[in-house]
Phi, psi and omega in degrees: 000131180290151178294135180242104173309309182301314174305313187283331174296316178293321177296316177303305186300320177299321179290332188277331185294109181202156157254119191289141176287169174315132187281121179280140178294104175272159173293133184239156180232133184270125172222126182052043177067015171250145178269137182239155176231155186276124181297346178290344178289341190301310181292331179281322180286318185255067180294334177298342182270341186051051182297140172241139185265134182226142168269111180274335180193177182298332181242008183238123178241131177249137169255110188246132175238102177292328184294319180264345184071036182236129172241136179233120183249115172267133174249114181302130179084002176243157172263001174272129178231157177235122174252112188053042176067010176264131187270131171241154176251118175292161174279339181219150182290152172293142182232137168266121176214128172055046176073002182249151173258111188256142180235131180302135179309316186295325177288329175292310183292319184268351181228304183293307186302314180294337181277331189261336180235067182284149170242157184293145182293128185260357181275340175064024187281153174245126179288120176239326187241134173250125176258118177261133184238088183290120182294153178068211179118163179058233184287348184256095191280339189083209177293144178233134172228185182283356172275324188171201190233149185299322180299332181287318183288316183289330176291313178301315176296319182293321177294328179290314180299320182298318182297314183297320180288322178298329179294331177258015171104357181285143159277128183242129179242135175255127174299333173216111182285339178226206183273071180238174178232090170290138175293166180303316181295326180295321182295316180295322175297319178301310185299316186289347176289346193250152171257163173051050187236165165229163185230126181234111174272125183259126177217172169230149192265172171203157181131181174070029181046038176081355181264341180296140176210170175108178184250138175219153183225135181254138169234161184298128179299130173298165180293136185093006178239138184284159169294144179309128170093359173221172181280168179290134176243161183302324182294343179288349179274355179280138171282120179267165179303314184292348181292341183291345182245023190307320182283322182290321177306315174300319179297312178301312180299318178299318184294311183287315181298316180299316179290327181295312181299312190292311184282331183266340181067029180282157172296134184271107174268353172101167174260121186244175178245139182202162179240056173294143175309316177299335181268327181287332189267336186279134189272356176263159170313128191217138182220162169233121180257122179254110191277013180129173192251114172295340181275356176261125190298321179290307182292331174302313175300320175298312179300326180287347181269116185305322182297324180292316177300326178293317176299312184293323176295319179298314178299317181297310181302317182298316179298322174302314181295323177292316173307309180300319183295318189287317184291325180287324177299316186288325186282343181273342186292000000 
């Protein structure tokens, strides 16, 4: 049977939709003051998958389940993992030690375990409202290049997504319908006025001396995990409002990010963890989507092309529809 990205994305999303069951105490190993677990426990603990361990390269190990259509690729020494070829970023690197492949306990609990052991959603919510947050605006242009300003592109993208979602019955709220600048706290307050909603903040990237490219999506860091790009701080141990949706955040990120990578053919920079204000304060499932690098000459041309933004809007809308379909199907079981 030929490989089907659409089929595998759907399977992956179904596995991620979960409210995590009580955590079973696995055997742990302390490494650099972090608790780790042995990846060898995966086949024995998740017997229903009938996982087989495969060596894809000297530093790359795959746990493959033909039965469930799930492949997990670990790269020793890296924080990057791939689940059905979609990139995720662990909080801590995979470690080889004393003949064992070790995964940090927090990554197992907050990423691997909810994917492999979902339980039924118990809140019975129906997704009715999508809050779209076009980044920047007004006096804050965001990234600027010789084509234009980030605030203009995010607003255009949000308007396109809004039209597509309203056609299929969603209520869509924009944190800024025009060229204004609501503060980050105001954006959170707008989002929290609504029930049965999700929140998506739209941005475009910059950096990497013009060489960086690709799409990346951020969900809120769980307690005990640092903000992307910096070390752990004492404040990172606090539980934030958005952490009540940790598992649904990953589901939403997977649905939107997966559709964007598949439909746009962009470089996959992965699903990452961060403590952006708009993610910490929103009580709904929430993500921040970075649709490419305005500092990269090739991507800047694409972002400035209205047809490309239309395709990106279609991918985001499709991801939201997929998320709604799978979560509601799962909650009714």
